[in-house]
C-alpha positions as CSV (number, residue, x, y, z in Angstrom):
1,M,72.5,118.0,99.9
2,N,69.6,116.5,102.0
3,I,69.8,115.7,105.7
4,T,70.3,111.9,105.1
5,R,73.3,112.5,102.9
6,C,74.8,115.0,105.5
7,I,74.4,112.4,108.2
8,A,76.0,109.7,106.1
9,V,79.0,111.9,105.2
10,V,79.4,113.1,108.9
11,T,79.2,109.5,110.1
12,L,81.7,108.3,107.6
13,L,84.2,111.0,108.4
14,G,83.8,110.5,112.1
15,A,84.4,106.8,111.8
16,A,87.4,107.3,109.7
17,T,88.9,109.7,112.2
18,M,88.2,107.4,115.1
19,M,90.0,104.6,113.2
20,T,93.3,106.5,113.5
21,A,93.1,106.1,117.3
22,C,93.7,102.3,116.8
23,E,97.2,102.9,115.4
24,T,100.0,101.6,117.6
25,T,103.4,103.0,117.9
26,N,106.6,101.1,118.5
27,N,108.5,103.3,120.9
28,T,111.1,102.3,123.5
29,G,108.6,102.0,126.3
30,T,105.9,100.1,124.5
31,F,106.0,96.3,124.1
32,S,103.5,94.0,122.4
33,G,102.1,91.0,124.2
34,S,104.2,88.7,122.0
35,E,107.4,90.3,123.3
36,V,106.7,89.6,127.0
37,G,109.0,86.8,128.2
38,R,111.1,86.7,125.0
39,A,114.8,86.8,125.6
40,Q,116.6,89.8,124.1
41,S,120.3,90.2,123.2
42,V,121.9,93.4,124.6
43,Q,124.8,95.3,123.1
44,L,126.3,98.5,124.6
45,G,127.6,101.4,122.6
46,M,127.5,105.1,121.9
47,A,125.1,107.3,119.8
48,Y,127.2,108.1,116.8
49,T,124.6,110.1,114.7
50,V,121.1,111.1,115.4
51,R,118.5,112.4,112.9
52,D,114.8,113.1,112.7
53,V,112.8,110.9,110.4
54,S,109.1,110.4,109.5
55,I,107.7,106.9,109.8
56,Q,104.9,106.2,107.4
57,N,102.3,104.1,109.1
58,A,100.9,101.2,107.0
59,P,97.2,101.5,106.3
60,S,95.1,99.4,108.6
61,R,93.2,96.6,106.9
62,V,90.5,96.8,109.6
63,G,90.2,100.6,109.0
64,T,89.9,100.2,105.2
65,A,87.3,97.4,105.6
66,T,85.4,99.4,108.1
67,G,85.5,102.5,105.9
68,A,84.3,100.5,102.9
69,A,81.4,99.1,104.9
70,L,80.4,102.5,106.2
71,G,80.8,103.9,102.7
72,G,78.5,101.2,101.4
73,I,75.9,102.2,104.0
74,A,76.4,105.9,103.1
75,G,76.1,105.0,99.4
76,S,72.8,103.3,100.1
77,S,71.4,106.6,101.4
78,L,72.3,108.2,98.0
79,G,70.4,105.7,96.1
80,S,69.3,102.0,96.0
81,S,71.3,101.0,93.0
82,N,74.4,98.8,93.1
83,R,76.4,101.7,91.7
84,A,75.6,103.9,94.7
85,H,76.6,101.1,97.1
86,T,79.8,100.4,95.2
87,A,80.7,104.0,94.9
88,G,80.1,104.6,98.6
89,A,82.2,101.5,99.5
90,V,85.1,102.5,97.3
91,A,85.0,106.1,98.5
92,G,84.8,104.9,102.1
93,G,87.7,102.5,101.8
94,A,89.8,105.1,100.1
95,A,89.0,107.7,102.7
96,A,89.8,105.4,105.6
97,N,93.0,104.3,103.9
98,A,94.1,108.0,103.5
99,V,93.2,108.8,107.1
100,T,95.0,105.8,108.6
101,R,98.1,106.3,106.3
102,S,99.6,109.0,108.4
103,T,103.2,109.6,109.6
104,T,104.7,109.4,113.0
105,P,107.7,111.4,114.1
106,G,110.8,109.2,114.7
107,V,114.5,109.1,115.1
108,E,117.3,107.2,113.4
109,V,120.1,106.5,115.8
110,T,123.4,105.2,114.5
111,V,125.2,103.4,117.3
112,R,128.9,102.6,117.4
113,L,128.9,99.4,119.4
114,D,131.6,98.6,121.9
115,S,132.8,96.0,119.2
116,N,133.4,99.0,116.9
117,Q,130.6,97.9,114.6
118,L,128.1,100.5,113.4
119,M,124.3,99.8,113.7
120,S,121.4,102.0,112.6
121,V,118.0,101.7,114.2
122,V,114.9,103.7,113.2
123,Q,112.2,104.0,116.0
124,A,109.2,106.1,117.0
125,D,110.8,108.4,119.5
126,S,111.7,112.0,120.0
127,P,115.0,113.1,118.4
128,N,115.6,115.0,121.6
129,E,115.8,111.7,123.5
130,F,119.3,111.1,122.1
131,R,122.5,113.2,121.7
132,V,125.7,112.2,119.9
133,G,128.0,110.7,122.4
134,D,125.3,109.3,124.7
135,A,125.9,105.9,126.2
136,V,123.2,103.6,124.8
137,R,122.2,100.0,124.8
138,V,120.7,98.2,121.8
139,T,118.3,95.4,122.6
140,S,117.0,92.9,120.0
141,D,114.9,89.8,120.0
142,G,115.6,89.0,116.4
143,V,112.4,90.8,115.3
144,T,112.3,94.1,117.1
145,T,115.4,96.2,117.8
146,R,115.4,99.2,120.2
147,V,118.0,101.8,121.3
148,V,117.7,103.3,124.8
149,R,119.9,105.5,126.8
150,N,121.8,104.0,129.6
């Protein structure tokens, strides 16, 4: 493998790794800009069950596109043919997709609301954050629902 190929491969892997830093998590203390000022309903209850889950992050379209572009550039260092460019772009897009498709630790909290109704919410959080019997509140704006301890 010549030095140009090594540089292209290292650049591609470095860029794909950096793209994972762009992933966002939806935990109880993080709000998106669109949630600011939006009214939320609040229901009180008790943590009924708590279990660990893994949340699979969706692949980032920006990450995949960037990986494909970088792969195309890397492919051009392998040769000047369209096949080299295409192979590089496909490999770069697939690599970026695989890197950004990671999992986040999460928790599923089933809450017995004060109305006696059961509600289950999965969120990015530590399972140690909740214990069965904890007093909790469930907030929802109709799109995002969160469980937090009182």
